[in-house]
C-alpha positions in Angstrom: 83.9 -83.4 -120.6 81.0 -80.8 -120.3 80.8 -78.8 -117.2 77.7 -79.8 -115.2 75.5 -76.6 -114.1 73.1 -76.7 -111.5 69.7 -75.8 -112.3 69.8 -72.3 -110.6 73.0 -71.7 -112.4 71.4 -72.6 -115.7 68.5 -70.3 -114.9 70.7 -67.4 -114.3 73.0 -67.7 -117.1 70.2 -68.3 -119.9 68.2 -65.6 -118.4 71.1 -63.0 -118.2 70.7 -59.9 -120.1 72.9 -59.6 -123.3 74.2 -57.1 -126.1 72.3 -57.9 -129.0 74.3 -60.3 -131.4 76.6 -61.1 -128.7 76.5 -64.5 -127.3 78.7 -63.8 -124.0 77.4 -63.0 -120.7 80.1 -60.9 -119.6 81.2 -59.2 -122.9 84.5 -57.1 -123.4 83.6 -53.2 -122.7 86.7 -52.5 -125.3 86.1 -55.1 -127.9 82.3 -55.2 -128.9 81.0 -59.1 -129.8 84.2 -60.6 -127.8 84.5 -62.2 -124.3 86.2 -60.3 -121.3 90.2 -60.1 -121.7 92.0 -61.4 -118.6 93.1 -57.9 -117.7 89.4 -56.7 -118.1 88.0 -59.5 -115.9 91.1 -58.5 -113.2 90.5 -55.1 -113.1 86.8 -55.6 -112.6 87.2 -57.9 -110.0 89.6 -55.6 -108.3 86.9 -52.7 -108.6 84.1 -54.7 -107.2 86.5 -55.5 -104.3 87.5 -52.1 -103.4 83.8 -51.1 -103.7 83.2 -53.7 -101.4 85.7 -52.6 -99.1 87.2 -56.1 -99.0 91.0 -56.9 -99.1 92.3 -58.5 -102.1 90.9 -62.3 -102.6 91.7 -63.9 -105.7 89.1 -65.5 -107.9 90.9 -68.8 -107.6 89.9 -69.0 -103.8 86.4 -69.5 -105.3 87.5 -72.9 -106.8 89.0 -73.8 -103.4 85.7 -72.7 -101.6 83.8 -74.8 -103.9 86.3 -77.9 -103.5 85.6 -77.6 -99.7 82.0 -77.2 -99.8 81.8 -80.3 -102.4 84.2 -82.4 -99.9 82.1 -81.5 -96.9 78.9 -82.1 -98.3 79.3 -86.1 -98.3 79.4 -86.2 -102.1 82.1 -89.2 -103.0 85.3 -88.0 -103.9 85.1 -89.4 -107.4 81.9 -86.9 -108.1 83.8 -84.1 -106.6 86.5 -84.5 -109.0 84.3 -84.7 -111.9 82.7 -81.4 -110.8 86.1 -79.8 -110.4 87.8 -81.7 -113.3 90.5 -82.8 -111.3 92.2 -85.9 -112.5 93.7 -87.2 -109.2 92.5 -87.4 -105.6 95.6 -85.7 -104.2 94.9 -82.6 -106.7 91.3 -82.5 -105.5 92.6 -82.8 -101.7 95.1 -79.9 -102.2 91.9 -77.6 -103.1 90.2 -78.9 -100.0 90.8 -76.7 -96.7 90.0 -77.9 -93.7 87.5 -76.0 -91.8 88.0 -74.4 -88.4 84.5 -76.2 -87.0 85.2 -79.8 -87.7 88.6 -79.3 -86.3 87.4 -77.6 -83.0 84.8 -80.5 -82.6 87.6 -83.4 -83.2 89.6 -81.5 -80.7 86.9 -81.5 -78.2 86.1 -85.0 -79.0 89.6 -86.1 -78.5 90.1 -84.3 -75.5 86.8 -85.9 -73.8 87.6 -89.4 -75.4 87.9 -91.9 -73.0 87.7 -95.6 -74.4 88.4 -98.9 -72.8 89.7 -102.2 -74.3 85.7 -103.7 -73.9 83.4 -102.0 -75.7 80.6 -100.2 -74.3 82.7 -99.1 -71.0 84.3 -96.1 -69.8 87.2 -96.0 -67.9 87.4 -95.0 -64.3 90.6 -94.9 -61.8 90.9 -98.6 -61.1 87.5 -99.9 -62.2 85.7 -100.5 -65.7 82.0 -99.5 -65.4 79.4 -101.1 -67.2 76.2 -99.3 -67.7 73.6 -100.3 -65.6 75.9 -102.9 -63.9 78.4 -103.0 -60.9 82.1 -102.1 -61.5 84.2 -105.0 -62.8 88.1 -104.7 -60.9 90.8 -104.6 -63.0 92.9 -107.8 -63.1 96.5 -107.6 -61.2 98.9 -105.3 -63.1 96.2 -103.6 -65.1 95.9 -100.9 -62.5 99.2 -99.5 -63.4 98.7 -99.4 -67.0 95.3 -98.1 -66.6 96.7 -95.3 -64.5 99.1 -94.7 -67.4 96.8 -94.3 -70.0 94.5 -92.0 -68.1 97.4 -89.7 -67.5 98.2 -90.0 -71.1 94.5 -89.3 -71.7 94.6 -86.3 -69.5 97.3 -84.7 -70.9 95.9 -85.2 -74.5 92.8 -83.4 -73.4 94.9 -80.5 -71.8 96.5 -80.4 -75.1 93.9 -80.4 -77.2 92.1 -77.9 -75.2 95.2 -75.6 -75.4 95.4 -76.1 -79.1 91.5 -75.3 -79.3 92.0 -72.1 -77.2 94.6 -70.9 -79.7 92.7 -71.9 -82.6 89.7 -69.7 -81.2 91.7 -66.8 -80.1 93.5 -66.9 -83.7 90.2 -67.3 -85.3 88.9 -64.0 -83.4 92.0 -61.8 -84.5 91.6 -63.4 -88.0 88.0 -62.2 -88.0 88.8 -59.0 -86.7 91.4 -58.3 -89.6 94.6 -59.2 -87.7 96.7 -62.2 -88.6 
């Protein structure tokens, strides 16, 4: 299977300067006409990170970042697997990281979520309210169940907000370089 390239990636690679007679974009500095060795590759990567003032980040992380971007872009999983050359969905998903923003949004959604057995209605203490209509009183026996559900949802909202606050604090500490 060939590895597909975007038009921009193809343009950059096809116009990259090359040494005369060498087909490689990144030739070995020690072996003329040859490709980079593994040691030269990692040594170069380490020097680039050091000059940039960045702590060590393995180049394999780029593969994880790409898989995450593919998964979050709405591209079908099978196409993402073809782009990353993963043979199984399970392996593809191991490369996909969960992003902080959607997790925070989901936590907030759960925290604010109120749902009723009746589609299009929102729950309040002992009534179901329909937009633009008068409230319908819950049948006998449902008030206690409803009260329990409201308490459970309130506890879930509080827990989700606590998790969200912890994630935000951790993210801020992580961005400042602490872990």
